[in-house]
N, C-alpha and C positions, 0 to 999 in steps of 0.2 A: 358422072353417077345422079341420078336425078333424085327427088324426092322420094319418091312412090319406091325405089329401089329400095331408100336411107329405109323406110317403112316396115318393107319384107325383112330386111335384114336386123333390124333392131326387135321385130317382133320374133324372129328364128333365135336368136340370141335368149329374150326372154323367156320362150318355153323351151330351149334347148337346157333351162337352168334344170339341176337337179333338186331344188329344193323347191319346187313348183307342186303343188298339191295333187296334179294329176301324175305327176309319177311314183306311184306307189311301191313300196317293195313287194312283190310278188311271195316271199317266204324268206326261209333264213335256213336254208342247204349251205351246207358246207363243204367246200368244194375238195377242201384237205381231208377230209373226215369222212367224206359218202361218196360213194360210188355209184355217180350219174348215170341213167340208163336214157335213152330215148323216148317219146311215147308208144313207139312201139312194141320196144322189149316191156316197157312196163305193162302195158294190158296185156302180155302172156304171162303176167306175176301169176301165182298160182291163186291169191284173193280176187282177182279179176276175172277168173272164168267161168263161162256158165256151171253152174252145179246139174244140171240135166242134160246139155251136149257136152261141155269138155270147150267149150270154143271160146276163145278170147272177147273181150267187148272191144268195139269198134275204137278206133285213136281218137275219134270227135267225141265221144264219150269226156276221156280225160280233161282233153283240151277243154269242152264246156263244165270241168271240176275244177278246171285252175281259173279261167275267166269269170265262171259263173256262181260256182261254187254248188252244194249240194246242201239241203237243209236236214241238220240234227236232230233228234227225239226229242230235244227240248227246245224248238224250234229256232235256234240259231244258225246262223250263215256257216259255213265251212268251207274252205277253199284246199284243193289240192295245190302244194307248195309245188315251186317252179320256178328256174332260170334261166334267161333267154341267152342262148351262144350263140355263135354267128353259124352256128349247126344248125339252131332251131332250139325250141324248147325242152330242157333235161329237167328231171325230176329225181328221188331217190328212193332208195327201200323204206330206209326211215322214215322219207315225208309219205308216203305210204302208209307207213304202220303209224304216225302221227295221224294223218286224215281219219281213217279208218278210226283210230279209238277215240277222235274229235266225234265222230258220228254217232260212236255206240257210247257215249258217256253216260251215265247213268242221271237219271233224271229223283228229283227229290218223292220220296215216296209219298204218297196220297194218305189225308187222315180217313179213316176209316168212318164209314155212313155215323150220323150222330141220332138221337135219337127223332122218332115220329115229330111231327108234328102239329097241332092243334088240329089245322083242318085234316092231317094225312088220317091221323085216331079217329075225328069227326065220320071222315070217307068210310073209312071201315067200319063205324056205326051202323051207317046208313047202310051197307051191303049188306050188314048182319041181321040188319031188320027186313031187310028184303029177302030173305032167305038163303043168300048166296055163302059159302064155304072163304074163311081165308084160312090157306097155307101160310104152314108159320117156315120162316127164314131158319131155323134151328135144323143143322142138320142137313144142309142142301151143299152137293157135291158129295156126299158119303156115299158110296157104295155098298151096298149088302150082297156076299155071296153067301 
């Protein structure tokens, strides 16, 4: 064994250590309590079918959600949980439900608009002086029959 072989062997030993930062846990799927699905089975789940055509999504979309994630309404990155087995990646119905729930997490309510600032009320005065009518915002959206 020469010096180059020793460096390669020691590098492999360091990289294969489970405490290194490049080894991330891809989810918390319990193999005992959750039924595992292959990605092709998961793509045929009703929640992943096209509402217009009824076709299942492509398996590559699930793979992208596992690797890269998807943006939730609040801007957070959410990944589909999966585990890697010798037969390939597996997910579960529970992991799919957690993924969809995290994507649709409620955003904090937006505050109502405040009173007009001085510059806005000044703009309205200029428009009124020029002969324009200012529509009131009261009752906007109310439909009269």
